[in-house]
Structures are given as C-alpha cells and as structure tokens.
N, C-alpha and C positions, 0 to 999 in steps of 0.2 A: 804565668800560666804553665798550666800543667797540657803535657801531647798525650796521648794513649795511640798505642800503635795496635795495628789489628791485622789481623786476613779477613776477610770479608766473602762469604758464601755465595752467589748469583743463580738464578734458575737462568738458561739457556733458553728455556722456552719464553720467559713472560721479563726476565732480567729482576724479577722480585730478590729483594733481599734476606735469603733464608735462615743465616746465620751469620753471628760476631765474634771474632775470636780476640780477646786480646789479650796482647804476646805481652810479659814479665819483660822489664828493662834489662835483668840480668840475662835475657836470651837473644838480648840483638846484637852481640858480636858472630854467634852463629847463623841468625837470620844473614844478616851480610854476607857469609862465606856462602852459604846454600843459595842465594840471590847472585852471587857475583859480582855484588855491586864494587865498583870504583870506590877507592876516599872519598872524593866529591859526590859520585848518588851516596854511602852513610852517612856524610856530613847534612846532604839534604835532608834524608831522610828523619834522619836522628835529631832534625828542625821543625818535620813534620812537615816537606815539603817533597811532595809526589806522590805519584798512584804506577805501582806496578802490579803485571800480570805474572799469574803462576802457573808455571805449566806443571805438565803430571810428574815428571822427575823431582820437579822441587818442592813438591806437594807432598809427597813420597817422603823425602828429606826433612818437610817441614813437621809433619803430622809425627815424625820421630823424637824429633828436637821437642818436643810440648807435648809428646805424652797424649796427644787429640788426634782422634779421628774425623777428618771433614772433606775427602778428598772422591770424588764421585765423576764420570765421563760425563753424567748429565749436566753441570754447573761451570760458570764460570769463578775462578779465585782473583781476588785482587791482595797487595797487601797495601795499607798505607798507614799514613802516621795525620793527628788533627790536634789540634790546641781541643781543651775543651774548659 
C-alpha cells in the first residue's frame, strides 16, 4: 500500500477541487512542524488517517517549504493522506 500526501485547494464558492499538490515524503517532518501536530497526529497522518484544515499562516509557511504558490483568500485548503 502506498500513501499519497496532498494539499487540496477548494473553491469557497462551490467547493470544487481546484488543485491538488502532492507532498514529497522528505517534507513530512517540516509539514508536521508547520501544522503544529502532536506526535499522535503526526503518526496518524503518516498512516493516511485524517484531514486537516490549513489556515493562512500555515499556508504561507507551507508554500515556502514546498516552493509552490497556492494560497488565496478565495479558497479553502486542506491537507490529507490516503492510500492509492
């Protein structure tokens, strides 16, 4: 089983998925720190359990970590992991 970790960008207007950004596994420790997860939250996320909302401050830090631009006040952001 392979787990894929993503940041999902949704329209606040109609909840359409606009963008899905895959997170490289070597960035997961930085992600956990930015998200402020406990060890339990981090462990569950690594197992592909849980979906977390991303606030503006977290989004800006995540953009820097991942070298990708995705934040807009017009969109809702979530981070998740799931098996494929």
